[in-house]
C-alpha positions, 0 to 999 in steps of 0.5 A, a space after each residue: 454474246 449474240 453478234 460479233 464483228 471480226 476484223 478479218 484479213 483471210 490470213 492465218 490468225 483470222 482464219 483460226 478465229 472464226 471457228 474458235 469464236 463459234 466454239 467459245 461463244 455458242 450461237 453467236 453471229 459472226 460478221 467478218 469485215 475486211 477493211 481494204 486499204 489496198 491489200 485485198 486483191 480479190 474481195 470475192 475470194 476473201 468473202 467466200 473464205 470467211 463464209 466457208 470458214 463459218 462466218 454468218 456474214 462477210 463484208 469487204 470495204 474499200 477504203 484505199 483512197 481514204 487511207 492515202 488522202 486522210 492518213 498517208 498524206 498527213 504522215 508525208 506532210 509531217 515527215 513522220 518516221 519512227 526510229 529513223 527508218 519506219 514509214 509507219 505502213 501498218 501503224 497508219 492503216 490500223 486507226 482507219 481499219 478500227 474506225 470502220 469496224 467500230 462504225 459497222 459494229 454500231 450499225 449492226 447492233 453488235 455486242 463485241 468487236 474481235 481482232 486477231 492482234 497478238 498480246 505481244 504486238 502493237 496492233 492490239 493497242 492501235 485497234 483498241 484505242 480506236 475502238 474506245 474512241 468511237 465505240 467506248 461501250 463495246 466489248 473487245 475480244 482478243 483471242 491471242 490473249 486468252 486462247 491456248 494457241 502459242 505459235 503459228 505452228 499451233 494455229 496451223 495444227 488447229 486448222 488441220 484438225 478441223 479440216 480447214 484449209 491453211 491459207 499459206 504455204 509452210 515456207 511462206 509463213 512469214 507474218 506479213 501485213 500489207 496495204 497500198 503503202 507498204 508490205 512488212 515481213 516478220 518471222 522465220 529467219 528474221 527472228 534472229 537479228 544475226 541472220 541476213 534476210 533471204 531477200 530472194 525469197 522474201 521480197 514481193 514489191 521490190 527487187 534488191 538493189 543488186 538486181 535493179 537496172 544499171 540505168 537510172 530512172 528519173 521521175 518528177 513529182 508536183 506538189 500543191 500545199 504538200 499534196 502530190 498532184 502530178 507525176 511526170 507532168 500529168 494529173 493523177 489520182 491518189 491510188 494511181 500515183 501510189 501504184 506507179 510510185 510503188 512500181 518505179 521504186 520497186 524495180 529500182 530497189 528503193 525503200 527496203 529497210 531492215 529494222 530492229 524496232 522498239 514496240 510499245 509493249 516494251 520489247 524489240 522486234 525485227 522486221 523487213 519493210 518494203 515501202 518503195 513508193 512511200 520512200 520516194 514520196 517522202 524524199 520528194 516532199 522533204 526536198 521541196 520543204 528545203 526550198 519552201 520552209 524557213 530555218 526555224 519552222 523546219 527545225 521545230 517541224 522536225 520535233 513535231 514530226 517525230 512526236 507525230 510518228 510516236 503517236 501514230 506508232 502508239 495508236 494515238 491517232 484519234 487524240 487531241 494532241 495529234 489533232 493539234 500537232 497536225 494543225 501545225 503541220 497543215 499550216 506549214 504546208 501553205 507554201 509547200 508547192 512546186 516540182 521535184 525531180 528525182 533519180 532512182 538508181 539501185 536503192 538510192 534516191 538522188 535529187 535532180 532539181 527542185 523548183 517552187 514559186 514559194 522558194 526562199 532560195 535567193 541566188 543573189 544571196 547564196 552566190 559567191 559573187 557579192 550582190 546588193 542584198 548582203 554586205 560581207 562586212 555585216 557578218 563581223 558584228 553578228 559573229 561578235 555578238 554570237 560569240 560574246 558568251 564564249 569569249 567571256 567564259 574563256 576570259 573568266 576561266 583564264 583569270 582563275 588559272 
């Protein structure tokens, strides 16, 4: 093994992996690559840590805007939610990160790509399916599947024995993943579902609803074909939009979920996810679709959105089925344009008015005042035909009594 590209974050696992690779692949060149989807606040420090730990080269790629426009926005348009709660913050970032790693590995003539995902988790699948899509002949190294380290405590001990700085404090040793879309927490007291999360110690993007302001905050989002383009009447870039929505949602206790989810590998895991801005964005988009999509399209789109969520969670972003379903979603968004006003208050998102030039809502039809587009007498024939199978079945049942 001459050259290995490592998916590097600077966290505990990837800090351990660099010396482990050096010890187990003698003479190999390690290229540590941090693909920054908004989680890397100090790229220079990440590069320095990788080099200090033993990497031969360190790269930080900023893909934050690409992550939002090409991965987050398609999820929002689809209303893709895993198991009714999870807004796929980690799941959506992994295919982009893995794609960039594969491209760098090919560009640098590497022999292998290495990742720090555990053998129990979903990320190993998301990384490796994407590697297969873009670098199908590349060897994959997954240390957690072969080394003797069995826990985060073992990993800390491994670093201490080699006089390598441990990258977090003991009382903050949650397993975390973050990007501009979300922050996830696993481990410590969360490993027992009977325990209430220690939100005062845990939360980093948000406050708990109890600590949110007593005064509601209003925001207005404008969409063009399903894509947010303005916040409170002003045009805004994708990154600035997410930063502002995260701040607004976070200070109002919005977007905190506690979930026991079903992993792809067959086990359940418990985590707390903070997605303040993303939760606001999902709510605004869904509110607008209620005006702009007809009943049948909304019903079928809900099925498609669920299937897309499953594909993303399972690491199957780069598949023909995903492309086909995403094409359907894009078609539905042609009329999803308009403005949504929301009230944020102590963890709640409350609709405060929605308008659209493509609205299918007709006040003439919906009003209790009879208008010229609807005759109440017409409903009799409709109900008769709709209820005919029910009526026939009841009549036949009575004949056999």
